C-alpha positions, 0 to 999 in steps of 0.5 A: 500500500505504501509503495502505491502512496509513494509512487502517487506522490512522486507523480503528483507532487514535487519533493519538498527537501526538509532534510537540510532543515531542522526537525522543528520545521518537519514537525510544523509541516506535519501539523499543517498537513494534518489540518487539511489531509483530505487525500495523501498530503501527509505522505509527502513527508515520508522520503524527507523523514527517512533522509532525516533519520539516516542523517541526524545524530540527535536520538531524541529527534530521531525518535520523534521522526519515527513516531511521525512516520508511524502516524502517517503509516497508521493513517493508511492502515499500513500496520506492518510499517507502523510496527517497524517504525515504533519498534525502532523508536522503542529501542532508541528511547530505552537510553533516553529520558522518561518523557521520550519513553512515555511519548513512544508508549502513547504512539504504541497505544494508538497502534494497539487501539487500531489493531483492537488490542484494547488491553495492551493499549490500556496498559501502555496508556496507563504507563504513559500517564504514570510517567508524565503525571507530574512532568509533562502536561501535554503528553499527560493530557493526550494520554487521558484523551486516549484512555477515554477513547479506550473506555468508550470502545470497551463500552464503559461510558461512565469511565470514559466520561470521567476521563474527558471531564478530567481533560477539560478541567486541565486545559482552557476552552480555547485549545484543541484538547478541550475541543476533542474532549467535548466532541467525544463527550457529545458522542457518548451522550448521543450513544446514551440517547441524551441529545440535550446533554450532547447539545450543551456540550457542543455549545461549549466549543468555541467555533473559532477554535475548531480550525486547531483540530485535524481534518478528520476531527473537524469532520467528526464534529460535523458528523455529530451535529448531523446525528443531533439533527437526526435525533431531534427529528430534523430529518431534512436538515440531517439529509442536507448536512449528510449529503454535503459531508458525503460529497466532501469525503468521496474519493478520500480515505475517510471510509469510516465517516462515509459509512456513518453518513450513509447510515444516517441518510438511510434512516433519515429518508426512511423517516421521511417516507422516501423508501427508494432513497432509504434503500439506496443509501442502505445498500451503499452503507452495507458496501462501505462497511463490507469494504472496511471490514475486508480491507482491515482483515486483508491488511492484517492477514497479508502482514502476517503472511509476509512475515511468515513466508519471507524467510522461506521465499528468500531461501527458495530464490537462492536455491533457484539462482544456484540451479540456474547457474549450474544449468547454464554451466552444463549447457555451455560445456555441452555446446563447447564439446559439440562444436569441437566434434563438429569441427573435426568431422566438418570435411568428412561428414558434412552431410551427416552434420546437416542431418544432425543439425536438422535432427537437433532442431526438430528435437528441440522443437519437440522438447519445447512443445513438450515442456510447454504442455508440461508447464501449462498442466503445472500452471492449471494444477497450481491455479486449482490448488490456489483456488482451494487454498483461497476457499479454505482461507475464506472459511477460516476468516469467517470463523476467525471474525466471529471467534476468539483465537485463544479460547475458541469462544465467541467474540464481541463481533459475534455478540454485536451481530446477534444480540438484537435477535436475542433482545427481540426474543425476550421482548416478544415473550413479555408482550405475550405475557410470559414475563418470568423469563429474562435474559441474564447478563453476567460479566466475569473477571479473573482475580489478580490475573496480572499476578498470574502473568507476572509469576508464571508467564504469559503462556501460563496466563493463556492456559488459565484462560483456556481452562477457565473457558472449558469450566464456564462451558461445562457450567452453562446450558447449550442454549446459553451464550458465552463470549470472551469480552476482552482480556481476562473478562468473559460475558455470560448470557443466560437465555429464558432464565428466572430471576430467582435462579440467578443467585444459585447459578452465580454461587455454584459457578463461583464455587466450581471455579474456586475448586478447579485448580489450574495445572500448567502443562499437566504438571501436578507440582505447578498449580495455580489457584483461581477465583473470579468476581462476577456482576450481573443484571437482567433484560428487560430491567424494568419489567413494567416498561421493557423499553426503558433500559436499553442493552447498553444500560444493562451492560453498564449495570453489570459492569458496575456490579462486577466492579463492586465485587472486585473492590469489596472482596473478590471471589464474589458476585454482586447482582442488580435487579429491578424494584422500582424506577421513578428516575431515568436509567442515566440518573440511576447509573450515575448515582447508584448509591442513591438508587439503592438507598431509595430502593429503586433497585435491589442488590444481591451478593454473597458478600456478608459485609456492607457493600460500598459502591463508587 
């Protein structure tokens, strides 16, 4: 991909020679380009950055230049090149100051987020925050913003909002960081359905300072305004805004924004009863999201295949070159001997020589025809083999997109694709008067999992995750759903379950996990005691008004229950069930202690002492 970017650059733009200038001018150039980076403008810096890195003796500037290269590669999904650049930066930063190390950690966290390695990204950004808390406010604020985005992608909206509020308290309201925190806060408010809060947050942004943001962030701001119009019922305004933004992003790298705009247009036209346009934009949205998914999967698979087969291909090339040299030497020797023989017999056997030459020519033609037929057959067999391999890889890719490679459990992608049908099933039962059957949502987290990795190694940690997955499978029904939620967290969904059965299930599962001692490689001398903390809630939460609490609200309640179990005891479970809810879900979730005191929700747990909620 980057080879194409560089070729396009050399064809369309003159080379800007920054190598002779100081590094601060390179940095300024990158910032200016990122403010208007609709197509490939930032890629023009790659040749100059490479020259600068090869010539400079200042390791601090060299690390910063490698980070800029990684960010440019990341803009075009060139993960392999980005990984190489950051690995080189990390090696150099080991001998430098803590601020430089923290900056590299922040860049690595961005890359981990792009690769959906959320736990790695969270660990890296926490280290960056710890290193710069009292030393470098700029990197500290950037780290807080990225941490807020990580919580958002993990579905922990409450923790995400907390990070962005902390950022806004640290910076003035005329900075790009204040604007970023406001944009992301408004985005979360819309996810939670609070359009008034989203509008208030956006009104706090000074429009004159939006030009401080990069082009993609400015487009995200416009996208949120469009979604706000949609949520407020201004469908014609939403259609006009969406079309304007969509036309601007056509032919650019902003595929993700195009997909969201096409989704908004489809829903807006549907609300406006223009079903033909709604169906058209729904088709375009499907094509764009499929293209994004295929691009991401193909890029990752190609990077892995390149790394895996590079050594084998290089070895094969060397062997072929040696065979070619031997064949040429052999043919040359045969030709020389033949010429000598022909010269000796030229006078006496001229006729025979002519016949011999004709025979050789005929033989060579026949040999050529035979070899050509043989090559064609070999190519046909190779095409058939490659086609079968491609079909096998496509089937494997479909499986990988829905399952976790370590445990074999379903992943978040599968859950997001299937959860709506599960919720519809439960709502139909409640509509039919079968109100006792709920969907129990239980989050489970391994206690002190970091200590296991630090003590026994990451291989042992993988063994713990695999054996725990088997234990969880053995304790649920075939109709239930088990998902690896991320890292050491698992999500259990119990279908058609009565609320009074949930406590018995949670306690039985806790005991079974506690008594199932993990062994490493079948070695009885290496045993790892294991406990887990659990938090659960149910859907629908308000049985009188099933639509009041959505799926995200129930997940948030289960996450808060899990957090309480870990903070108060560990090896414990805590559950929230509905009692009465005069207030909104957002009010209950934001102030859980008041909701419990007012008996709006009930708390169940195996913890004997008083439970404290934060």
